[in-house]
C-alpha positions in Angstrom: -20.5 -22.0 -10.7 -20.4 -24.4 -7.7 -23.6 -25.9 -6.4 -23.5 -24.1 -3.1 -23.0 -20.8 -4.9 -25.9 -21.4 -7.2 -28.1 -22.1 -4.2 -26.7 -19.0 -2.5 -27.4 -16.7 -5.4 -30.9 -18.1 -5.7 -31.5 -17.6 -2.0 -30.3 -14.0 -2.0 -32.6 -13.3 -5.0 -35.5 -14.6 -2.9 -34.5 -12.7 0.2 -37.3 -10.7 1.8 -35.4 -7.6 2.9 -32.7 -6.1 5.1 -33.3 -8.5 8.0 -32.8 -11.6 5.8 -29.6 -10.1 4.5 -28.3 -9.2 7.9 -28.9 -12.6 9.4 -26.8 -14.4 6.8 -24.3 -11.7 6.0 -21.2 -13.2 7.8 -21.7 -16.7 6.5 -22.2 -15.6 2.9 -19.1 -13.5 2.9 -16.9 -16.1 4.5 -18.0 -18.7 2.0 -17.4 -16.4 -1.0 -14.0 -15.4 0.3 -12.7 -18.9 -0.3 -14.3 -19.3 -3.7 -12.9 -18.9 -7.2 -12.9 -15.1 -8.0 -15.4 -15.5 -10.8 -17.8 -17.3 -8.5 -17.3 -14.9 -5.7 -17.9 -12.0 -8.1 -21.3 -13.5 -9.0 -22.2 -13.8 -5.4 -21.2 -10.2 -4.5 -22.9 -8.7 -7.6 -26.2 -10.4 -6.6 -25.9 -9.3 -3.0 -25.2 -5.7 -4.1 -28.2 -5.7 -6.4 -30.5 -6.8 -3.5 -29.3 -4.1 -1.1 -30.5 -0.6 -0.6 -27.9 2.1 -1.2 -28.6 3.3 2.3 -27.6 0.0 3.8 -24.3 0.6 5.6 -23.2 -3.0 5.0 -23.4 -2.4 1.3 -19.9 -0.8 1.5 -18.4 -4.0 2.9 -19.9 -6.1 0.0 -18.7 -3.6 -2.6 -15.2 -3.8 -1.0 -15.2 -7.6 -1.3 -16.5 -7.3 -4.8 -13.6 -5.0 -5.7 -11.2 -7.4 -4.0 -12.6 -10.3 -6.0 -12.4 -8.4 -9.3 -8.8 -7.5 -8.5 -7.9 -11.1 -7.9 -9.5 -11.9 -11.2 -7.3 -9.3 -13.0 -10.1 -6.9 -13.6 -8.4 -3.8 -12.3 -10.8 -1.3 -13.8 -13.8 -3.1 -12.4 -12.0 -3.4 -9.0 -11.4 0.3 -8.9 -15.0 1.1 -9.7 -16.3 -1.1 -6.9 -13.8 0.2 -4.4 -14.5 3.8 -5.3 -18.2 3.1 -4.6 -17.3 1.2 -1.4 -15.2 4.2 -0.2 -18.3 6.3 0.0 -19.4 4.2 3.0 -17.5 5.2 6.3 -17.5 1.6 7.5 -15.5 0.4 4.5 -13.3 3.5 3.9 -10.2 2.4 5.8 -10.0 -1.0 4.1 -10.7 0.5 0.7 -7.8 3.0 1.1 -5.4 0.1 2.0 -6.4 -2.0 -1.0 -6.4 0.9 -3.5 -3.0 2.0 -2.2 -1.6 -1.6 -2.7 -3.2 -1.7 -6.2 -1.6 1.7 -7.1 1.8 0.5 -5.8 1.5 -2.6 -7.8 0.6 -0.7 -10.9 3.6 1.6 -10.5 6.0 -1.1 -9.4 9.6 -0.9 -10.6 9.9 -3.7 -13.2 13.3 -2.9 -14.8 16.7 -3.1 -13.2 18.4 -0.7 -13.3 15.8 2.1 -13.0 16.5 5.8 -12.4 13.9 8.3 -11.1 14.4 12.1 -11.0 10.8 13.2 -10.4 10.3 15.9 -13.0 6.7 15.1 -13.8 5.5 12.4 -11.3 6.0 11.0 -7.8 6.0 7.4 -9.3 6.9 4.8 -8.1 6.2 6.1 -4.6 2.8 5.6 -3.0 1.7 7.3 0.2 1.3 5.0 3.2 -2.3 4.3 4.2 -2.1 4.5 8.0 -2.0 8.3 8.1 -2.3 11.3 5.9 -3.7 11.5 2.4 -2.4 10.7 -1.1 -2.0 14.4 -1.8 0.8 14.5 0.8 3.1 13.3 -2.0 3.8 16.0 -4.6 6.5 17.1 -7.1 8.2 20.3 -6.3 10.7 22.4 -8.2 13.0 24.0 -5.7 16.4 25.8 -5.8 18.2 22.4 -6.2 15.8 21.1 -8.9 12.9 18.7 -8.9 12.1 16.4 -6.0 9.3 14.5 -4.4 8.0 16.2 -1.3 6.4 13.9 1.3 4.5 16.0 3.8 4.0 14.4 7.2 3.6 15.2 10.9 5.7 13.9 13.6 3.4 12.9 16.5 4.1 11.1 19.8 4.9 7.4 19.6 3.9 7.1 16.0 5.6 6.5 12.6 4.6 7.0 9.0 5.7 5.6 5.6 5.9 5.7 1.9 6.3 2.6 -0.3 7.0 1.4 -3.8 6.6 -2.0 -5.4 9.1 -4.2 -7.0 8.1 -6.6 -9.8 11.4 -7.5 -11.5 10.5 -11.0 -12.7 13.6 -12.6 -11.1 16.0 -9.8 -11.9 18.2 -9.2 -8.8 18.1 -5.9 -7.0 21.6 -5.3 -5.5 21.3 -1.7 -4.3 18.7 1.1 -3.7 20.1 4.6 -3.6 18.3 7.8 -2.6 19.2 11.5 -2.3 17.3 13.0 0.6 16.9 16.2 2.6 14.5 16.9 5.5 12.6 20.2 5.4 11.8 21.3 9.0 13.0 18.7 11.4 16.2 16.6 11.4 14.3 13.4 10.6 15.1 9.8 11.4 14.3 7.2 8.8 14.3 3.4 8.5 14.4 1.6 5.2 12.9 -1.9 4.8 12.4 -4.4 2.0 9.7 -7.1 2.0 10.1 -10.3 0.0 7.5 -12.4 -1.7 7.0 -14.5 1.4 6.1 -11.4 3.5 9.5 -11.5 5.4 10.7 -8.0 6.2 14.3 -6.9 6.3 15.6 -3.6 7.6 18.6 -1.2 7.9 19.7 0.9 10.8 18.1 4.3 11.4 19.4 7.1 9.1 19.5 10.7 10.2 18.6 13.2 7.5 19.4 16.9 8.1 17.7 20.0 6.9 20.7 22.0 5.8 22.1 19.7 3.1 21.3 16.7 0.8 22.5 13.3 1.9 23.1 10.4 -0.5 21.9 7.1 1.1 23.2 3.9 -0.5 21.5 0.7 0.6 23.1 -2.6 -0.5 20.4 -5.3 -0.2 23.0 -7.7 1.1 23.3 -5.5 4.3 19.7 -5.6 5.2 18.9 -7.8 8.3 15.7 -9.5 9.4 13.4 -7.0 11.0 12.1 -9.6 13.4 15.5 -11.1 14.3 18.4 -8.7 13.5 21.0 -11.1 15.0 20.1 -13.9 12.7 22.6 -14.3 9.8 21.4 -14.0 6.3 20.2 -11.5 3.7 17.2 -11.1 1.5 16.9 -13.0 -1.8 17.6 -10.2 -4.2 15.5 -11.8 -6.9 12.3 -12.1 -4.8 11.8 -8.6 -3.4 8.3 -7.2 -3.5 8.2 -3.9 -1.6 10.5 -1.1 -0.5 9.4 0.9 2.5 10.7 4.2 3.7 9.5 4.7 7.3 9.6 8.0 9.2 10.6 7.1 12.8 11.5 10.6 14.0 9.0 10.5 16.9 10.5 7.2 18.2 14.1 8.4 18.3 13.9 12.2 19.1 11.8 14.6 21.1 11.0 16.6 17.9 7.3 17.1 17.0 5.3 18.9 14.4 5.0 19.2 10.7 7.8 18.1 8.5 8.5 17.0 4.9 11.1 14.7 3.4 12.4 15.7 0.0 13.5 12.9 -2.3 15.6 14.2 -5.2 16.4 10.9 -6.8 15.9 7.1 -6.6 18.0 4.5 -8.2 17.2 0.8 -8.2 20.0 -1.3 -9.5 
């Protein structure tokens, strides 16, 4: 462990109470954020041990402990810390984001081609974390067979999304195909991919009706940069990290209210 971290852990152990913790809280976390995960974990574990369960700031420390454990590859330990952090309102939103990203990573598509028909699971989809709840994604057995049902609500000037990860180890993704039907409203949807550098690429908006299934075929070569659609170029098909299906109905129509998108199949090839 680095010298400053040894001194930090020792100083925390000698801390006199909540006021001592509060006065040095920001500095200690900012230092540990830049440390090796194993060293940061030691700092956070010591801080947690010195804090009262009633201390609202304990949720933040548990969050950073979970994040450090995730960085170190300890997924089970990270989940335990994050679940504890999620009990604190101050940390709940950040916990949900990180746990959703962890779930999407764990369920990521790793083999090309991959076919999903959703008879037993909603995988690889993960509910977006800005709105709603994870239970908004479910498997339903309807007249046309099994599908994923994504329940959402179209509200003024807002969008929503579901996402899945891609971890193909250099295998190229040439096309993503989906079979879709909207349940209550004729939805508008945008499809995006994000590469390993964080650059997002997008398609045009797709209308999905309520009275029939539509087959959406998305060649990766036809995606354009989300921040500069006029710029020539296409994503590197071997370096894609995320696929995002975004509901933009409220931004393109005057329809409002509860809706659901049904996804009968997903093919990544």
